[in-house]
C-alpha positions as CSV (number, residue, x, y, z in Angstrom):
1,M,-30.5,-15.5,45.8
2,S,-28.9,-12.3,46.9
3,Q,-28.5,-11.7,50.6
4,A,-30.8,-8.7,50.1
5,G,-33.6,-11.1,49.6
6,T,-33.3,-12.7,53.0
7,G,-35.0,-9.9,55.0
8,S,-38.3,-11.6,55.3
9,D,-38.7,-10.3,58.9
10,G,-39.2,-6.8,57.5
11,A,-35.9,-5.5,58.7
12,G,-34.1,-5.7,55.4
13,P,-35.0,-4.6,51.9
14,R,-38.5,-5.5,50.8
15,L,-38.8,-3.8,47.4
16,V,-36.1,-3.2,44.8
17,L,-36.3,-0.7,42.0
18,A,-34.4,-2.1,39.0
19,T,-32.2,0.9,38.3
20,H,-28.9,2.5,39.2
21,N,-30.4,6.0,38.7
22,K,-30.5,7.7,42.1
23,G,-33.1,10.2,40.9
24,K,-35.6,7.5,40.0
25,L,-35.0,5.8,43.4
26,R,-35.6,9.1,45.2
27,E,-38.8,9.7,43.3
28,L,-40.1,6.2,44.1
29,R,-39.4,6.6,47.8
30,E,-41.3,9.9,47.9
31,L,-44.2,8.4,46.1
32,L,-44.4,5.4,48.4
33,R,-43.8,7.4,51.6
34,G,-46.7,6.8,54.0
35,Q,-48.6,4.7,51.4
36,V,-47.6,1.2,52.5
37,P,-48.2,0.3,56.2
38,G,-45.0,-0.7,57.9
39,L,-42.7,0.1,55.0
40,D,-39.6,2.2,55.8
41,V,-39.0,3.6,52.4
42,D,-35.5,4.9,53.2
43,T,-34.1,1.5,54.2
44,Q,-36.5,-1.1,52.7
45,V,-36.9,0.4,49.2
46,V,-33.5,0.0,47.5
47,D,-32.0,0.1,44.0
48,A,-30.4,-2.7,42.0
49,A,-26.9,-2.0,43.3
50,A,-28.0,-2.2,47.0
51,A,-29.9,-5.4,46.3
52,G,-27.0,-7.0,44.5
53,A,-29.0,-7.3,41.3
54,P,-27.4,-7.7,37.9
55,D,-27.6,-5.2,35.1
56,V,-30.3,-6.1,32.7
57,V,-29.9,-5.6,28.9
58,E,-32.9,-3.8,27.5
59,T,-33.6,-5.8,24.4
60,G,-37.3,-4.9,24.1
61,V,-38.7,-2.7,21.4
62,T,-41.3,-1.0,23.7
63,F,-41.3,0.7,27.1
64,A,-43.5,-2.1,28.4
65,E,-41.2,-4.9,27.2
66,N,-38.1,-3.3,28.7
67,S,-39.7,-2.6,32.0
68,L,-40.9,-6.2,32.3
69,L,-37.5,-7.6,31.3
70,K,-35.9,-5.6,34.1
71,A,-38.5,-6.3,36.8
72,R,-38.6,-10.0,36.1
73,A,-34.8,-10.5,36.1
74,V,-34.3,-8.5,39.3
75,A,-37.1,-10.3,41.1
76,E,-35.7,-13.7,40.1
77,A,-32.1,-12.6,41.1
78,T,-33.0,-11.2,44.5
79,G,-36.2,-13.0,45.6
80,L,-37.7,-9.6,46.3
81,V,-40.7,-7.8,44.9
82,A,-39.2,-5.8,42.0
83,I,-40.3,-2.7,40.2
84,A,-38.8,-1.4,37.0
85,D,-39.7,1.4,34.6
86,D,-38.7,2.2,31.1
87,S,-39.4,5.8,30.2
88,G,-38.4,8.4,27.7
89,L,-39.2,11.4,25.7
90,A,-41.4,11.1,22.6
91,V,-41.1,14.0,20.3
92,D,-44.0,14.6,17.8
93,V,-41.9,15.8,14.8
94,L,-39.4,12.9,15.4
95,G,-42.2,10.3,15.1
96,G,-41.9,9.4,18.8
97,A,-38.1,9.4,19.0
98,P,-35.9,9.3,21.1
99,G,-38.4,6.9,22.7
100,I,-36.7,3.9,24.2
101,F,-33.4,5.3,23.1
102,S,-33.8,8.5,25.2
103,A,-31.0,7.7,27.7
104,R,-28.5,7.0,25.0
105,W,-29.7,9.4,22.2
106,A,-26.2,10.9,21.9
107,G,-24.5,7.5,21.9
108,R,-23.4,7.1,25.5
109,H,-25.9,5.9,28.0
110,G,-26.8,8.4,30.7
111,D,-25.0,11.4,29.3
112,D,-27.8,13.9,30.0
113,A,-26.0,17.0,28.8
114,A,-25.0,15.4,25.4
115,N,-28.5,14.0,24.9
116,L,-30.1,17.4,25.6
117,R,-27.7,19.2,23.2
118,L,-28.2,16.7,20.4
119,L,-32.0,16.9,20.7
120,L,-32.0,20.7,20.7
121,D,-29.7,20.9,17.8
122,Q,-31.9,18.5,15.8
123,L,-35.0,20.6,16.6
124,S,-33.3,24.0,16.1
125,D,-35.3,24.9,13.0
126,V,-38.7,23.5,14.3
127,P,-41.1,26.4,15.1
128,D,-42.6,26.7,18.5
129,G,-46.0,25.5,17.4
130,H,-44.6,22.2,16.4
131,R,-42.4,21.4,19.4
132,G,-44.9,19.1,21.1
133,A,-43.5,16.2,23.1
134,A,-44.4,13.9,26.0
135,F,-42.6,12.0,28.7
136,V,-43.9,8.4,28.5
137,C,-43.5,5.7,31.2
138,A,-44.3,2.0,31.5
139,A,-43.8,0.7,35.1
140,A,-43.7,-3.0,35.8
141,L,-44.1,-5.0,39.0
142,A,-42.7,-8.6,39.3
143,V,-43.5,-10.8,42.3
144,P,-41.1,-13.8,42.6
145,S,-42.3,-17.2,43.6
146,A,-40.3,-16.8,46.8
147,V,-42.8,-14.2,47.9
148,G,-46.0,-15.9,46.8
149,T,-47.6,-16.7,43.5
150,A,-45.4,-15.2,40.8
151,H,-47.1,-12.6,38.7
152,E,-46.5,-9.4,36.8
153,T,-48.3,-6.1,36.3
154,V,-47.7,-3.2,34.0
155,E,-49.1,0.4,34.2
156,Y,-48.6,3.5,32.1
157,G,-48.2,7.3,32.5
158,Q,-47.7,10.2,30.2
159,L,-46.8,13.9,30.7
160,E,-47.5,16.1,27.7
161,G,-45.8,19.4,27.0
162,T,-43.7,21.5,24.7
163,L,-39.9,21.5,24.1
164,L,-38.1,24.6,25.1
165,R,-35.2,25.9,23.0
166,E,-32.7,26.0,25.9
167,P,-32.5,24.1,29.2
168,R,-34.1,25.8,32.2
169,G,-33.9,24.8,35.9
170,E,-31.6,22.8,38.1
171,G,-33.9,20.1,39.4
172,G,-34.8,16.7,38.0
173,F,-32.7,14.8,35.5
174,G,-32.7,13.7,31.9
175,Y,-34.8,15.8,29.7
176,D,-36.5,17.6,32.5
177,P,-34.9,21.0,31.7
178,V,-36.4,21.2,28.2
179,L,-39.9,20.0,28.7
180,Q,-42.5,22.5,29.7
181,P,-45.7,20.7,30.8
182,V,-49.1,21.7,29.3
183,G,-50.5,24.5,31.5
184,E,-47.2,25.3,33.1
185,E,-44.8,28.3,32.6
186,R,-41.9,26.4,34.0
187,S,-39.9,23.4,32.8
188,C,-40.0,20.1,34.7
189,A,-36.6,21.0,36.1
190,E,-38.0,24.2,37.6
191,L,-40.8,22.4,39.5
192,S,-40.3,21.2,43.1
193,A,-40.0,17.5,43.7
194,E,-43.6,17.4,45.0
195,E,-45.0,19.3,42.0
196,K,-43.2,17.1,39.6
197,N,-44.2,13.9,41.3
198,A,-47.8,15.0,41.2
199,I,-47.9,15.2,37.4
200,S,-45.0,13.2,36.1
201,H,-45.3,10.3,33.8
202,R,-43.4,8.1,36.2
203,G,-45.5,9.3,39.1
204,Q,-48.7,8.4,37.2
205,A,-47.4,5.0,36.3
206,F,-46.2,4.2,39.8
207,R,-49.4,5.5,41.4
208,A,-51.4,3.2,39.1
209,L,-49.1,0.4,40.2
210,L,-49.5,1.2,43.9
211,P,-52.4,-1.2,44.7
212,A,-50.4,-4.1,43.2
213,I,-47.3,-3.0,45.3
214,V,-49.3,-2.9,48.5
215,E,-50.8,-6.3,47.8
216,A,-47.4,-7.8,47.0
217,L,-45.7,-6.3,50.0
218,A,-48.5,-7.6,52.3
219,R,-47.3,-11.1,51.5
220,T,-43.7,-10.4,52.6
C-alpha cells in the first residue's frame, strides 16, 4: 500500500482521483468544496501522482469500463477511496467518435492543440446544422476493502452542444474551446469555472456520485 493510504486519522489524503490531469483535479476539488463534512479538499483530495498510484492502461471499450478499471486499480494500490472518470467528445456525424479516443485523437495522448486541429479539419465541410456533439462522462467510485466493504459505483453525465469552426476562449482544457453548449452563446472555454461546473458532463457525473462519495468517506 502507498504511504498516501496511511492517513486514516484524516490528516493525510482521503480521496484520490485517478488522473494526472490537473484540470480534472481542480474541477473535482471545486465540486466537493463544502460538500463533505471535515474534508479539506485542497490537501485531502489528491491526484494519482500525489498518491503514488500507478498509471492504468485504459483497455475498456466504453467510458464506464475505463473509469472502473482506473478507479479499481488506484483504490487497490493506495488503500484509499478512489474516483476515476473517462470522458470525451462524441460527434454526431462521426458516429460518436472521437469517444474513448478523444485524448489521443491526433495520435499522441494529451496533445490538446493537435486533437482540436485534426477534429476541425475533419469537420471543415460539415454545415453548421449538422455539427452537433456532446461531452460524455462516466465517473466511477471504488472503495477498497481497507476502508470497509469493497464496492463500486458508476454514474453518468452529458453536455450537449454544437461544434464551432475555430477555438474560442482561454479557460478549460481539451475540446472546451470548440463546444458551444445548447442555449449558450459562448464556448465551454469562455465560461467561468463555476458556470462550467454547473453544467458540465463531468460535473453532472460527479454530483450524481456525491452521495456515494460522502458515504465512503464517512467510513475513513
